Z-matrix of the N, CA and C atoms (Angstrom, degrees):
N
C 1 1.471
C 2 1.575 1 107.06
N 3 1.272 2 117.01 1 -47.01
C 4 1.436 3 120.66 2 -179.08
C 5 1.481 4 114.86 3 -59.24
N 6 1.330 5 115.98 4 -35.01
C 7 1.444 6 124.50 5 179.41
C 8 1.531 7 111.56 6 -62.55
N 9 1.362 8 113.61 7 -41.67
C 10 1.468 9 116.80 8 177.66
C 11 1.477 10 114.41 9 -66.63
N 12 1.371 11 117.11 10 -39.10
C 13 1.399 12 119.84 11 176.83
C 14 1.499 13 110.19 12 -66.72
N 15 1.347 14 117.13 13 -43.79
C 16 1.489 15 119.72 14 177.63
C 17 1.430 16 115.54 15 -57.10
N 18 1.321 17 115.57 16 -36.23
C 19 1.523 18 122.68 17 -179.71
C 20 1.567 19 107.35 18 -67.96
N 21 1.217 20 119.16 19 -31.96
C 22 1.514 21 120.14 20 -178.44
C 23 1.636 22 106.61 21 -76.64
N 24 1.286 23 114.55 22 -34.88
C 25 1.483 24 113.98 23 176.88
C 26 1.522 25 112.87 24 -73.01
N 27 1.336 26 115.20 25 -30.08
C 28 1.474 27 120.21 26 -179.90
C 29 1.475 28 105.39 27 -77.63
N 30 1.333 29 121.86 28 -33.42
C 31 1.439 30 120.12 29 176.97
C 32 1.612 31 110.71 30 -59.93
N 33 1.299 32 115.48 31 -36.91
C 34 1.447 33 119.12 32 178.66
C 35 1.480 34 109.11 33 -73.47
N 36 1.324 35 120.51 34 -34.36
C 37 1.508 36 120.17 35 176.07
C 38 1.522 37 107.32 36 -66.00
N 39 1.254 38 119.45 37 -40.62
C 40 1.539 39 120.91 38 -177.07
C 41 1.445 40 115.19 39 -56.60
N 42 1.362 41 112.79 40 -34.54
C 43 1.488 42 116.68 41 -174.21
C 44 1.536 43 110.96 42 -73.39
N 45 1.377 44 115.23 43 -23.68
C 46 1.449 45 119.73 44 -172.92
C 47 1.664 46 111.23 45 -107.35
N 48 1.261 47 112.64 46 -1.94
C 49 1.543 48 117.93 47 -174.41
C 50 1.514 49 113.38 48 -132.46
N 51 1.329 50 117.72 49 148.07
C 52 1.417 51 121.63 50 171.90
C 53 1.484 52 108.73 51 -88.15
N 54 1.354 53 118.27 52 177.17
C 55 1.463 54 121.31 53 -172.33
C 56 1.502 55 108.79 54 -67.11
N 57 1.389 56 119.53 55 -40.83
C 58 1.498 57 121.07 56 179.06
C 59 1.508 58 114.35 57 -57.56
N 60 1.326 59 112.87 58 -44.21
C 61 1.552 60 116.93 59 178.04
C 62 1.447 61 111.05 60 -68.29
N 63 1.342 62 118.02 61 -31.45
C 64 1.569 63 121.91 62 178.74
C 65 1.494 64 107.88 63 -67.51
N 66 1.327 65 116.58 64 -35.44
C 67 1.445 66 120.78 65 -179.76
C 68 1.511 67 107.04 66 -65.37
N 69 1.246 68 119.63 67 -43.91
C 70 1.442 69 125.62 68 -179.47
C 71 1.578 70 109.87 69 -61.52
N 72 1.322 71 114.23 70 -47.29
C 73 1.449 72 122.39 71 179.71
C 74 1.499 73 106.43 72 -64.29
N 75 1.209 74 120.57 73 -39.83
C 76 1.485 75 124.48 74 -179.19
C 77 1.567 76 111.40 75 -61.80
N 78 1.317 77 116.15 76 -41.97
C 79 1.472 78 125.69 77 179.26
C 80 1.535 79 107.94 78 -60.92
N 81 1.397 80 113.81 79 -48.80
C 82 1.450 81 120.04 80 -179.67
C 83 1.576 82 110.60 81 -64.22
N 84 1.251 83 115.65 82 -42.60
C 85 1.544 84 115.79 83 179.46
C 86 1.440 85 112.12 84 -69.03
N 87 1.348 86 118.49 85 -29.34
C 88 1.454 87 121.82 86 174.26
C 89 1.589 88 110.98 87 -62.27
N 90 1.292 89 112.53 88 -42.19
C 91 1.513 90 114.37 89 176.48
C 92 1.517 91 112.59 90 -70.95
N 93 1.368 92 115.98 91 -36.42
C 94 1.494 93 117.63 92 174.41
C 95 1.550 94 111.71 93 -62.03
N 96 1.413 95 110.03 94 -37.85
C 97 1.396 96 114.24 95 -178.15
C 98 1.556 97 113.44 96 -65.19
N 99 1.281 98 115.96 97 -33.76
C 100 1.419 99 123.30 98 173.78
C 101 1.513 100 113.77 99 -58.36
N 102 1.349 101 112.21 100 -37.84
C 103 1.513 102 119.84 101 178.75
C 104 1.547 103 111.92 102 -57.89
N 105 1.287 104 116.17 103 -29.03
C 106 1.456 105 121.75 104 -179.09
C 107 1.548 106 113.20 105 -70.94
N 108 1.335 107 115.03 106 -10.14
C 109 1.468 108 116.31 107 174.54
C 110 1.583 109 112.45 108 -90.80
N 111 1.385 110 116.41 109 -1.85
C 112 1.406 111 124.45 110 173.32
C 113 1.503 112 111.21 111 -89.00
N 114 1.392 113 120.67 112 114.57
C 115 1.400 114 118.32 113 -171.63
C 116 1.570 115 114.17 114 -65.50
N 117 1.291 116 119.26 115 -26.89
C 118 1.461 117 122.59 116 -178.38
C 119 1.536 118 105.17 117 -70.33
N 120 1.359 119 117.26 118 -39.27
C 121 1.459 120 118.81 119 -177.13
C 122 1.539 121 108.89 120 -65.84
N 123 1.290 122 115.92 121 -42.97
C 124 1.495 123 122.53 122 -176.15
C 125 1.585 124 109.05 123 -67.03
N 126 1.308 125 114.09 124 -35.74
C 127 1.475 126 119.85 125 -179.07
C 128 1.566 127 106.59 126 -63.05
N 129 1.296 128 117.11 127 -46.40
C 130 1.414 129 121.53 128 -179.31
C 131 1.547 130 112.76 129 -63.54
N 132 1.382 131 115.13 130 -50.71
C 133 1.398 132 119.72 131 -178.01
C 134 1.551 133 113.76 132 -64.63
N 135 1.230 134 117.60 133 -37.68
C 136 1.414 135 123.05 134 178.67
C 137 1.470 136 120.75 135 -84.94
N 138 1.344 137 116.18 136 -7.50
C 139 1.407 138 127.31 137 176.91
C 140 1.494 139 112.17 138 -68.88
N 141 1.352 140 115.26 139 115.23
C 142 1.418 141 119.84 140 -178.52
C 143 1.588 142 114.49 141 -67.49
N 144 1.330 143 114.71 142 -15.07
C 145 1.509 144 121.42 143 -177.76
C 146 1.513 145 111.28 144 -85.68
N 147 1.356 146 111.73 145 -11.88
C 148 1.527 147 114.24 146 178.63
C 149 1.488 148 108.29 147 -89.81
N 150 1.291 149 118.71 148 131.05
C 151 1.504 150 125.24 149 -173.66
C 152 1.578 151 105.03 150 -65.69
N 153 1.361 152 112.35 151 149.25
C 154 1.439 153 116.95 152 178.34
C 155 1.511 154 109.12 153 -66.12
N 156 1.304 155 122.72 154 -32.25
C 157 1.513 156 124.20 155 172.81
C 158 1.435 157 113.45 156 -58.37
N 159 1.297 158 115.18 157 -38.44
C 160 1.540 159 119.47 158 179.90
C 161 1.514 160 107.07 159 -67.20
N 162 1.320 161 117.87 160 -46.52
C 163 1.474 162 124.19 161 179.10
C 164 1.507 163 110.58 162 -56.42
N 165 1.355 164 114.88 163 -46.28
C 166 1.434 165 121.25 164 178.30
C 167 1.541 166 111.72 165 -60.33
N 168 1.396 167 114.17 166 -46.56
C 169 1.492 168 116.07 167 177.77
C 170 1.510 169 112.43 168 -58.65
N 171 1.351 170 117.82 169 -38.28
C 172 1.460 171 118.05 170 -178.85
C 173 1.519 172 112.04 171 -68.02
N 174 1.337 173 117.86 172 -40.58
C 175 1.464 174 119.64 173 178.13
C 176 1.507 175 112.00 174 -72.24
N 177 1.344 176 118.39 175 -35.28
C 178 1.457 177 123.08 176 -179.66
C 179 1.486 178 108.22 177 -67.74
N 180 1.363 179 119.08 178 -37.10
C 181 1.467 180 121.68 179 179.45
C 182 1.446 181 110.74 180 -66.61
N 183 1.368 182 116.20 181 -33.66
C 184 1.469 183 120.11 182 -178.68
C 185 1.585 184 108.73 183 -70.70
N 186 1.304 185 120.00 184 -32.82
C 187 1.448 186 120.74 185 -176.17
C 188 1.576 187 109.29 186 -98.59
N 189 1.287 188 120.77 187 1.85
C 190 1.488 189 123.55 188 -176.54
C 191 1.518 190 111.78 189 -51.54
N 192 1.382 191 119.93 190 -44.62
C 193 1.474 192 120.95 191 -178.09
C 194 1.484 193 116.23 192 -55.39
N 195 1.328 194 113.61 193 -22.38
C 196 1.497 195 115.70 194 -178.97
C 197 1.513 196 113.13 195 -78.46
N 198 1.355 197 119.36 196 -15.08
C 199 1.474 198 125.45 197 179.23
C 200 1.543 199 109.87 198 42.08
N 201 1.216 200 112.80 199 59.44
C 202 1.531 201 118.40 200 -177.31
C 203 1.549 202 110.01 201 -128.14
N 204 1.292 203 113.17 202 113.56
C 205 1.508 204 119.54 203 179.43
C 206 1.537 205 110.38 204 -59.37
N 207 1.409 206 114.32 205 -42.98
C 208 1.384 207 116.56 206 -179.53
C 209 1.471 208 112.18 207 -60.59
N 210 1.319 209 118.76 208 -44.04
C 211 1.445 210 124.54 209 179.69
C 212 1.564 211 110.87 210 -62.27
N 213 1.291 212 117.03 211 -48.47
C 214 1.390 213 121.09 212 172.98
C 215 1.494 214 118.29 213 -54.20
N 216 1.327 215 114.79 214 -46.08
C 217 1.447 216 119.15 215 174.81
C 218 1.477 217 112.58 216 -64.51
N 219 1.295 218 115.92 217 -39.12
C 220 1.470 219 120.00 218 177.50
C 221 1.540 220 111.32 219 -61.65
N 222 1.349 221 117.73 220 -41.13
C 223 1.451 222 119.81 221 179.83
C 224 1.579 223 111.01 222 -66.55
N 225 1.376 224 112.98 223 -39.65
C 226 1.460 225 119.91 224 -178.96
C 227 1.631 226 106.73 225 -63.47
N 228 1.261 227 113.15 226 -36.86
C 229 1.538 228 122.06 227 -177.52
C 230 1.534 229 108.50 228 -64.96
N 231 1.308 230 113.35 229 -43.02
C 232 1.530 231 119.74 230 -178.43
C 233 1.525 232 107.04 231 -67.32
N 234 1.387 233 116.78 232 -43.81
C 235 1.486 234 115.55 233 -178.78
C 236 1.446 235 110.61 234 -69.64
N 237 1.317 236 118.46 235 -35.92
C 238 1.510 237 121.22 236 -179.70
C 239 1.526 238 112.40 237 -57.35
N 240 1.398 239 112.96 238 -41.57
C 241 1.428 240 120.12 239 -169.69
C 242 1.530 241 110.20 240 -99.62
N 243 1.402 242 116.45 241 15.03
C 244 1.459 243 126.85 242 178.54
C 245 1.500 244 110.64 243 49.98
N 246 1.350 245 114.42 244 48.85
C 247 1.536 246 118.86 245 174.92
C 248 1.473 247 112.51 246 -117.14
N 249 1.319 248 120.56 247 32.32
C 250 1.352 249 123.89 248 176.06
C 251 1.520 250 113.60 249 -60.92
N 252 1.261 251 114.14 250 -31.94
C 253 1.466 252 118.55 251 -179.76
C 254 1.513 253 116.73 252 -69.29
N 255 1.276 254 120.16 253 -9.21
C 256 1.435 255 124.31 254 176.84
C 257 1.469 256 112.74 255 -92.08
N 258 1.237 257 118.25 256 -1.91
C 259 1.522 258 119.98 257 177.80
C 260 1.537 259 110.84 258 -45.68
N 261 1.386 260 120.53 259 -52.36
C 262 1.430 261 115.09 260 -177.32
C 263 1.502 262 114.50 261 -64.84
N 264 1.330 263 118.70 262 -28.34
C 265 1.475 264 120.99 263 174.92
C 266 1.548 265 111.71 264 -70.67
N 267 1.329 266 112.31 265 -36.15
C 268 1.544 267 114.98 266 172.18
C 269 1.509 268 110.74 267 -63.84
N 270 1.262 269 120.27 268 -42.09
C 271 1.526 270 124.34 269 178.90
C 272 1.512 271 108.38 270 -53.73
N 273 1.373 272 112.40 271 -54.11
C 274 1.485 273 122.18 272 -177.57
C 275 1.513 274 111.54 273 -58.22
N 276 1.383 275 116.06 274 -50.14
C 277 1.450 276 116.13 275 -179.63
C 278 1.598 277 114.42 276 -69.27
N 279 1.287 278 115.38 277 -29.28
C 280 1.480 279 118.18 278 174.80
C 281 1.483 280 107.86 279 -64.28
N 282 1.300 281 117.99 280 -48.59
C 283 1.492 282 117.82 281 177.53
C 284 1.554 283 115.31 282 -54.43
N 285 1.419 284 111.77 283 -45.15
C 286 1.474 285 114.63 284 177.72
C 287 1.477 286 113.40 285 -61.84
N 288 1.307 287 115.14 286 -41.12
C 289 1.493 288 120.33 287 178.76
C 290 1.516 289 112.45 288 -59.38
N 291 1.322 290 112.94 289 -49.93
C 292 1.505 291 117.90 290 -179.11
C 293 1.560 292 108.98 291 -64.77
N 294 1.317 293 120.64 292 -41.71
C 295 1.432 294 119.37 293 174.56
C 296 1.475 295 117.95 294 -58.01
N 297 1.366 296 110.01 295 -40.20
C 298 1.545 297 114.64 296 179.67
C 299 1.541 298 105.22 297 -70.81
N 300 1.281 299 120.72 298 -37.61
C 301 1.541 300 118.53 299 -175.49
C 302 1.521 301 110.95 300 -72.13
N 303 1.349 302 119.03 301 -37.16
C 304 1.411 303 120.41 302 179.99
C 305 1.525 304 114.25 303 -95.68
N 306 1.320 305 114.49 304 -4.60
C 307 1.492 306 119.85 305 177.91
C 308 1.541 307 107.43 306 58.93
N 309 1.270 308 115.72 307 42.87
C 310 1.492 309 120.04 308 175.21
C 311 1.486 310 109.91 309 -125.87
N 312 1.422 311 111.85 310 121.20
C 313 1.434 312 111.71 311 -173.52
C 314 1.501 313 106.81 312 -132.98
N 315 1.302 314 116.92 313 162.44
C 316 1.480 315 126.33 314 177.93
C 317 1.488 316 109.42 315 -115.55
N 318 1.226 317 115.48 316 145.83
C 319 1.520 318 123.60 317 -176.04
C 320 1.493 319 111.80 318 -142.32
N 321 1.344 320 115.55 319 166.15
C 322 1.436 321 117.77 320 -179.91
C 323 1.577 322 109.39 321 -131.56
N 324 1.267 323 114.31 322 141.19
C 325 1.510 324 119.05 323 174.78
C 326 1.559 325 104.65 324 -109.37
N 327 1.348 326 109.17 325 129.29
C 328 1.588 327 115.61 326 175.98
C 329 1.531 328 105.87 327 -112.20
N 330 1.269 329 112.42 328 145.01
C 331 1.453 330 122.48 329 177.50
C 332 1.473 331 112.01 330 -171.00
N 333 1.385 332 113.51 331 149.60
C 334 1.547 333 118.35 332 178.64
C 335 1.505 334 109.34 333 -85.53
N 336 1.288 335 122.39 334 -7.44
C 337 1.476 336 122.48 335 177.57
C 338 1.561 337 107.25 336 -120.22
N 339 1.366 338 113.61 337 158.01
C 340 1.416 339 114.98 338 -178.31
C 341 1.562 340 110.30 339 -72.35
N 342 1.330 341 113.71 340 151.39
C 343 1.457 342 120.09 341 -175.87
C 344 1.555 343 102.32 342 -122.60
N 345 1.392 344 110.95 343 133.01
C 346 1.414 345 119.99 344 177.13
C 347 1.591 346 111.06 345 -63.52
N 348 1.303 347 117.82 346 146.35
C 349 1.423 348 125.05 347 178.81
C 350 1.554 349 110.22 348 -58.05
N 351 1.334 350 118.83 349 -36.96
C 352 1.451 351 126.08 350 178.82
C 353 1.519 352 104.55 351 -61.36
N 354 1.250 353 121.82 352 -50.63
C 355 1.451 354 121.52 353 -175.48
C 356 1.510 355 110.61 354 -64.52
N 357 1.289 356 120.43 355 -36.89
C 358 1.546 357 121.19 356 174.50
C 359 1.548 358 108.89 357 -63.98
N 360 1.302 359 115.77 358 -39.47
C 361 1.464 360 120.00 359 179.20
C 362 1.548 361 111.85 360 -66.47
N 363 1.256 362 115.50 361 -41.46
C 364 1.519 363 124.98 362 176.09
C 365 1.566 364 107.71 363 -61.15
N 366 1.327 365 116.71 364 -51.40
C 367 1.492 366 117.06 365 179.91
C 368 1.459 367 114.11 366 -59.98
N 369 1.333 368 115.48 367 -43.15
C 370 1.495 369 124.33 368 175.00
C 371 1.621 370 110.41 369 -55.87
N 372 1.238 371 109.71 370 -48.79
C 373 1.552 372 115.00 371 -176.83
C 374 1.596 373 108.85 372 -62.95
N 375 1.346 374 112.96 373 -43.31
C 376 1.469 375 118.76 374 -177.61
C 377 1.510 376 108.20 375 -62.72
N 378 1.378 377 119.86 376 -46.21
C 379 1.414 378 124.71 377 179.66
C 380 1.613 379 110.60 378 -62.96
N 381 1.373 380 112.06 379 -38.85
C 382 1.526 381 116.28 380 177.68
C 383 1.481 382 109.09 381 -54.22
N 384 1.340 383 115.31 382 -50.40
C 385 1.417 384 119.62 383 -174.83
C 386 1.588 385 114.82 384 -68.04
N 387 1.257 386 112.12 385 -38.98
C 388 1.421 387 122.21 386 -177.32
C 389 1.571 388 111.63 387 -65.92
N 390 1.337 389 114.61 388 -41.50
C 391 1.468 390 118.64 389 -177.94
C 392 1.519 391 113.43 390 -106.68
N 393 1.343 392 118.58 391 8.08
C 394 1.483 393 122.47 392 -179.05
C 395 1.530 394 109.79 393 49.66
N 396 1.316 395 118.41 394 50.25
C 397 1.393 396 121.44 395 -177.82
C 398 1.511 397 107.34 396 -144.34
N 399 1.337 398 116.60 397 176.74
C 400 1.463 399 121.81 398 174.21
C 401 1.518 400 107.24 399 -109.80
N 402 1.296 401 114.80 400 114.25
C 403 1.411 402 121.59 401 -175.32
C 404 1.555 403 112.24 402 -118.85
N 405 1.261 404 117.12 403 125.47
C 406 1.484 405 120.81 404 178.11
C 407 1.539 406 108.14 405 -109.25
N 408 1.299 407 116.67 406 132.67
C 409 1.454 408 120.96 407 -177.49
C 410 1.493 409 111.17 408 -112.66
N 411 1.350 410 118.82 409 139.58
C 412 1.312 411 123.07 410 171.83
C 413 1.561 412 110.80 411 -117.47
N 414 1.313 413 118.38 412 146.11
C 415 1.352 414 124.33 413 -177.53
C 416 1.545 415 115.19 414 -95.89
N 417 1.314 416 117.18 415 131.67
C 418 1.435 417 121.94 416 175.78
C 419 1.452 418 107.48 417 -133.18
N 420 1.378 419 109.54 418 119.80
C 421 1.510 420 119.66 419 177.24
C 422 1.524 421 115.32 420 -76.16
N 423 1.246 422 116.91 421 121.54
C 424 1.513 423 118.60 422 179.77
C 425 1.509 424 109.96 423 -146.20
N 426 1.301 425 118.27 424 -163.63
C 427 1.435 426 120.21 425 -173.06
C 428 1.546 427 116.74 426 -95.62
N 429 1.307 428 114.18 427 17.51
C 430 1.485 429 123.04 428 179.69
C 431 1.639 430 107.02 429 -71.86
N 432 1.266 431 113.01 430 120.82
C 433 1.521 432 116.91 431 -178.58
C 434 1.454 433 111.62 432 -82.46
N 435 1.229 434 118.57 433 83.53
C 436 1.461 435 123.96 434 -176.12
C 437 1.545 436 110.29 435 144.08
N 438 1.319 437 115.70 436 -147.39
C 439 1.449 438 119.87 437 176.07
C 440 1.529 439 107.08 438 -132.54
N 441 1.433 440 113.47 439 136.23
C 442 1.429 441 120.05 440 -177.50
C 443 1.552 442 102.89 441 -132.27
N 444 1.357 443 116.83 442 123.57
C 445 1.444 444 123.42 443 166.71
C 446 1.412 445 118.05 444 -110.78
N 447 1.377 446 115.76 445 125.69
C 448 1.499 447 120.36 446 -176.53
C 449 1.531 448 106.25 447 -121.90
N 450 1.339 449 117.21 448 125.09
C 451 1.401 450 126.20 449 166.17
C 452 1.551 451 108.67 450 -113.33
N 453 1.379 452 115.82 451 93.53
C 454 1.478 453 116.35 452 -172.45
C 455 1.486 454 116.01 453 -63.16
N 456 1.316 455 116.15 454 -36.61
C 457 1.558 456 120.04 455 -174.76
C 458 1.578 457 108.09 456 -67.15
N 459 1.206 458 116.06 457 -27.78
C 460 1.533 459 118.39 458 -178.43
C 461 1.546 460 107.87 459 -98.37
N 462 1.267 461 120.90 460 -7.61
C 463 1.520 462 122.97 461 -174.13
C 464 1.514 463 112.09 462 67.07
N 465 1.350 464 118.45 463 34.76
C 466 1.460 465 117.47 464 -175.76
C 467 1.574 466 105.05 465 -109.19
N 468 1.352 467 112.72 466 138.97
C 469 1.382 468 119.25 467 173.03
C 470 1.564 469 106.21 468 -142.50
N 471 1.366 470 112.97 469 124.85
C 472 1.486 471 115.12 470 -178.92
C 473 1.565 472 101.00 471 -125.42
N 474 1.380 473 115.89 472 138.06
C 475 1.403 474 117.42 473 171.96
C 476 1.472 475 116.32 474 -145.36
N 477 1.316 476 117.46 475 146.59
C 478 1.504 477 122.26 476 -177.35
C 479 1.487 478 99.53 477 -126.00
N 480 1.354 479 119.31 478 102.43
C 481 1.384 480 123.53 479 178.16
C 482 1.617 481 108.80 480 -95.26
N 483 1.327 482 110.88 481 130.41
C 484 1.509 483 115.03 482 178.56
C 485 1.530 484 110.89 483 -63.58
N 486 1.244 485 117.39 484 -39.66
C 487 1.446 486 121.83 485 -179.96
C 488 1.536 487 111.56 486 -64.75
N 489 1.361 488 118.04 487 -39.78
C 490 1.500 489 119.92 488 175.68
C 491 1.505 490 112.89 489 -66.93
N 492 1.320 491 119.96 490 -38.16
C 493 1.394 492 127.45 491 178.00
C 494 1.521 493 109.39 492 -64.20
N 495 1.266 494 116.23 493 -47.69
C 496 1.463 495 123.20 494 177.16
C 497 1.559 496 111.38 495 -57.14
N 498 1.241 497 116.20 496 -48.09
C 499 1.453 498 125.63 497 -177.67
C 500 1.564 499 109.30 498 -61.49
N 501 1.362 500 111.18 499 -45.66
C 502 1.551 501 116.07 500 176.44
C 503 1.553 502 112.31 501 -64.29
N 504 1.252 503 117.26 502 -35.62
C 505 1.444 504 118.20 503 -178.60
C 506 1.524 505 109.52 504 -69.00
N 507 1.383 506 119.23 505 -38.40
C 508 1.402 507 122.90 506 179.37
C 509 1.492 508 107.55 507 -68.92
N 510 1.346 509 122.59 508 -46.09
C 511 1.462 510 124.10 509 173.48
C 512 1.504 511 112.41 510 -49.60
N 513 1.333 512 119.72 511 -47.78
C 514 1.340 513 126.09 512 -176.97
C 515 1.560 514 112.37 513 -64.98
N 516 1.304 515 113.77 514 -38.69
C 517 1.470 516 118.69 515 178.37
C 518 1.507 517 110.86 516 -66.45
N 519 1.371 518 113.99 517 -41.04
C 520 1.491 519 121.46 518 178.83
C 521 1.512 520 112.84 519 -61.52
N 522 1.354 521 114.24 520 -42.70
C 523 1.497 522 121.90 521 177.03
C 524 1.479 523 111.49 522 -64.99
N 525 1.362 524 117.10 523 -31.82
C 526 1.500 525 121.14 524 -176.71
C 527 1.525 526 107.05 525 -75.65
N 528 1.333 527 119.44 526 -31.77
C 529 1.465 528 119.16 527 178.78
C 530 1.403 529 111.03 528 -77.66
């Protein structure tokens, strides 16, 4: 539900801003979004006994270095309509919109064994060509028995599981006998 509301607010932002200013706003909202992981901040923002004007002052002070009237008015609008809680959703949706607009995505490679930097670069280049985008991949070592590549912005997941390949080889041998 928050994503739908966030998209409507972003649509309004898009009409008044170019891509470069949206990128700046996205970075600011990402930082604001991180504030929502702080329990004290959330207690103040969600406290019904704290005036809306005080909440607005807190948020406006956080975005003051940006010196943007559009951003200040946007924050005031969110406070006025009691939509402060959707700031993390706005940050996420802005990131998605900018990624789609610039065709620049981030992805993750999961595996239980170390992967050479050249392999990561080759995978990234292959995905770049396949999706006509710029995709940067990060490696995270975990317990996945094989290789799994996820590019969330594109909705792409590719995996090569050693267990699945082994079971398919056994099935093929059994069918051949």
